[in-house]
N, C-alpha and C positions, 0 to 999 in steps of 0.2 A: 641314388638307386630309384628306378622307375617304380611306380605304384605296382605292388605285387598282384593285385586283382586284375591288372591289365595283361598279365602273363596269359597266353592262350590256354595253358594247361589248367588255369584256375577259373576259367570263365563260368564253370558250373558250380562254383563254391560260394558258401557264405563265410563271412569273416567273424570269428569270435575273438573278443579282445579283453585284455586286462590292462588298465592304464595306471601308471605311477604307483605300483605296488611297493610300499616302503618297507624295507627290511634293514636291520642293523646287523652288520656282519664284520668279521675280521678279514679284511682284504687289503692287499697292497704289498709292495716289494721293499719299501723303506722300513727301517727299524721302528720309527715312530708309528707306522701303520700297523705293525705287528703287535703293538702293545694295547690296542683298543679297537673297538668297533667303529665302523663308519656307516653313515646312512647311504643306502643305495636305492635307487628307484628302478624298478624293473617293469618293462612293457612287453607284452606278448600279443601277437596276432596269430590266430590259428585259422587255417583255410580248410574247410570241411565240405566235401561234396554234398550238394543239395540232396542227392539220392540217399545219403545216409544220415542226413541231419534235418529232414523235414518231418516234424512230428505228425503222426496220423491220429494219435489218441491224446495228445496234449500231456504226455508223460515224460518225466525227467530222463528215464532210461533210453529214450529215443534220440537224445542229443548228447553232445559232449558237455559235461557239467563244468561250470566255472570253478567249482571246488577242486577239480582235477588240477587245474593250472596252479592255484595257490598252494595246495597240498604238496605238489611235486616240487615247486620252488622252495617251500619251507623245508622239505626233507633234504634237498641239495645243500642249502645254505647252513643247515645244522651239522654238516659233516666236518666242519673245522676250517682252518685258515685257507684262503685262496690268494694266490699271488696276483693274478691278473684278471681284469674284467673280461678279457678275451676268453679265458678259461671258463669263467662263470657263464658267459653268453653261450659258448659252444656246448657246455654241459646241459644248460636249460633247453637249448634247441634240440639236442639229441633226445632228451627225455620227452619233450613235446611230440617229436616225430615218432616216438615209440608207441604212441596211442594209435590203435588200429584205424580209427576214423579220420585221423588228421592226414591231410594230403601235403600240406606245406605249412611252414611256420616262419615267423619273423620274431626275433627277440632282441631287445636292447636293454643295456644297463647304463645307468648314469650315476656319477658321483657329483651331487649338487653342492658339496661343501669344500671342494678342493681349492679353488681359486676365488678370491674376492671380486675379481673383475669379469667373471663370466657366470652364466647360469649353471652350467654343468659341463663335465667331460664324460665321454662314454663311448660305447661300442655297440654296433648293430650287426646282426647276421640274419641271413635268409636262406632257407633251403627248401627244395621241392623233393619229395620222395621219388625215387626212380620207380617206374612201373614195370 
Protein backbone atom coordinates (compact mmCIF):
# COMPACT_ATOMS: atom_id res chain seq x y z
CA UNK A 1 0.00 0.00 0.00
CA UNK A 2 1.49 3.39 -0.95
CA UNK A 3 2.00 5.98 1.75
CA UNK A 4 -1.42 7.43 2.50
CA UNK A 5 -0.15 10.98 2.85
CA UNK A 6 1.00 10.81 -0.78
CA UNK A 7 -2.66 10.50 -1.82
CA UNK A 8 -3.63 13.82 -3.48
CA UNK A 9 -6.77 14.17 -1.35
CA UNK A 10 -4.64 14.14 1.82
CA UNK A 11 -2.03 16.71 0.84
CA UNK A 12 -3.57 19.25 3.24
CA UNK A 13 -3.71 16.88 6.21
CA UNK A 14 -1.80 16.17 9.35
CA UNK A 15 -1.44 12.59 10.55
CA UNK A 16 -2.42 11.74 14.10
CA UNK A 17 -1.36 8.27 15.19
CA UNK A 18 -1.58 5.67 17.92
CA UNK A 19 1.14 3.00 17.84
CA UNK A 20 1.03 -0.53 19.20
CA UNK A 21 -1.93 -0.02 21.51
CA UNK A 22 -2.02 -3.34 23.37
CA UNK A 23 -5.38 -4.87 24.22
CA UNK A 24 -6.30 -8.33 25.44
CA UNK A 25 -9.46 -9.57 23.76
CA UNK A 26 -11.35 -12.72 22.94
CA UNK A 27 -10.72 -13.06 19.21
CA UNK A 28 -10.47 -15.96 16.79
CA UNK A 29 -12.38 -18.69 14.99
CA UNK A 30 -10.77 -21.74 16.58
CA UNK A 31 -12.21 -23.33 19.72
CA UNK A 32 -9.02 -22.73 21.72
CA UNK A 33 -9.18 -19.03 20.76
CA UNK A 34 -12.73 -18.74 22.04
CA UNK A 35 -11.72 -19.91 25.52
CA UNK A 36 -9.36 -17.07 26.38
CA UNK A 37 -8.06 -13.67 25.49
CA UNK A 38 -5.24 -12.94 23.07
CA UNK A 39 -2.90 -10.00 22.90
CA UNK A 40 -3.66 -7.71 19.97
CA UNK A 41 -1.66 -4.66 18.89
CA UNK A 42 -3.69 -1.93 17.23
CA UNK A 43 -2.28 0.90 15.15
CA UNK A 44 -4.31 3.85 13.93
CA UNK A 45 -3.42 6.74 11.62
CA UNK A 46 -5.97 9.54 11.30
CA UNK A 47 -5.70 12.12 8.55
CA UNK A 48 -7.16 15.45 9.56
CA UNK A 49 -7.33 18.56 7.37
CA UNK A 50 -4.98 21.26 8.59
CA UNK A 51 -7.86 23.72 8.33
CA UNK A 52 -9.70 21.89 11.13
CA UNK A 53 -6.70 20.76 13.18
CA UNK A 54 -4.40 23.75 13.44
CA UNK A 55 -4.87 25.21 16.90
CA UNK A 56 -5.23 28.96 17.17
CA UNK A 57 -5.53 29.11 20.98
CA UNK A 58 -3.39 26.06 21.91
CA UNK A 59 -6.51 24.36 23.30
CA UNK A 60 -7.45 20.67 23.21
CA UNK A 61 -10.93 21.30 21.76
CA UNK A 62 -9.29 22.58 18.57
CA UNK A 63 -7.86 19.19 17.64
CA UNK A 64 -8.79 15.51 17.59
CA UNK A 65 -7.86 14.16 21.01
CA UNK A 66 -5.78 10.97 21.30
CA UNK A 67 -8.21 9.85 23.99
CA UNK A 68 -10.90 9.60 21.29
CA UNK A 69 -8.88 6.88 19.56
CA UNK A 70 -8.14 4.85 22.70
CA UNK A 71 -11.63 5.23 24.17
CA UNK A 72 -13.32 4.24 20.90
CA UNK A 73 -11.15 1.12 20.54
CA UNK A 74 -11.70 0.17 24.19
CA UNK A 75 -15.46 0.48 23.77
CA UNK A 76 -15.41 -1.71 20.65
CA UNK A 77 -13.27 -4.48 22.10
CA UNK A 78 -15.40 -4.59 25.25
CA UNK A 79 -18.43 -5.73 23.21
CA UNK A 80 -17.51 -9.41 23.28
CA UNK A 81 -15.98 -12.10 21.09
CA UNK A 82 -14.79 -11.21 17.60
CA UNK A 83 -14.09 -13.97 15.11
CA UNK A 84 -11.84 -12.17 12.63
CA UNK A 85 -9.17 -9.50 12.73
CA UNK A 86 -10.75 -8.19 9.54
CA UNK A 87 -13.96 -7.51 11.46
CA UNK A 88 -12.11 -5.71 14.23
CA UNK A 89 -10.13 -3.62 11.73
CA UNK A 90 -13.22 -2.70 9.73
CA UNK A 91 -15.16 -1.76 12.87
CA UNK A 92 -12.37 0.45 14.23
CA UNK A 93 -11.94 2.09 10.82
CA UNK A 94 -15.68 2.84 10.61
CA UNK A 95 -15.66 4.32 14.12
CA UNK A 96 -12.63 6.50 13.38
CA UNK A 97 -14.20 7.81 10.18
CA UNK A 98 -17.36 8.71 12.11
CA UNK A 99 -15.46 11.56 13.78
CA UNK A 100 -16.43 14.74 11.90
CA UNK A 101 -12.86 16.06 11.67
CA UNK A 102 -11.32 12.85 10.29
CA UNK A 103 -10.91 12.78 6.51
CA UNK A 104 -9.24 9.38 6.20
CA UNK A 105 -7.97 6.62 8.44
CA UNK A 106 -5.68 3.62 8.39
CA UNK A 107 -6.08 0.85 10.96
CA UNK A 108 -4.06 -2.29 11.51
CA UNK A 109 -4.34 -5.11 13.99
CA UNK A 110 -1.68 -7.68 14.80
CA UNK A 111 -1.59 -10.92 16.73
CA UNK A 112 2.03 -11.08 17.92
CA UNK A 113 1.78 -14.42 19.71
CA UNK A 114 0.28 -16.72 17.07
CA UNK A 115 3.37 -18.25 15.48
CA UNK A 116 6.78 -18.73 17.08
CA UNK A 117 8.62 -18.14 13.79
CA UNK A 118 7.29 -14.68 12.92
CA UNK A 119 6.80 -11.36 14.66
CA UNK A 120 3.04 -11.14 14.07
CA UNK A 121 0.12 -11.75 11.74
CA UNK A 122 -2.35 -9.03 10.96
CA UNK A 123 -4.65 -6.97 8.84
CA UNK A 124 -4.56 -3.37 7.63
CA UNK A 125 -7.29 -1.23 6.06
CA UNK A 126 -7.40 2.32 4.74
CA UNK A 127 -10.35 4.47 3.74
CA UNK A 128 -10.91 8.02 2.61
CA UNK A 129 -14.26 9.68 3.33
CA UNK A 130 -16.19 10.46 0.21
CA UNK A 131 -16.76 14.19 -0.11
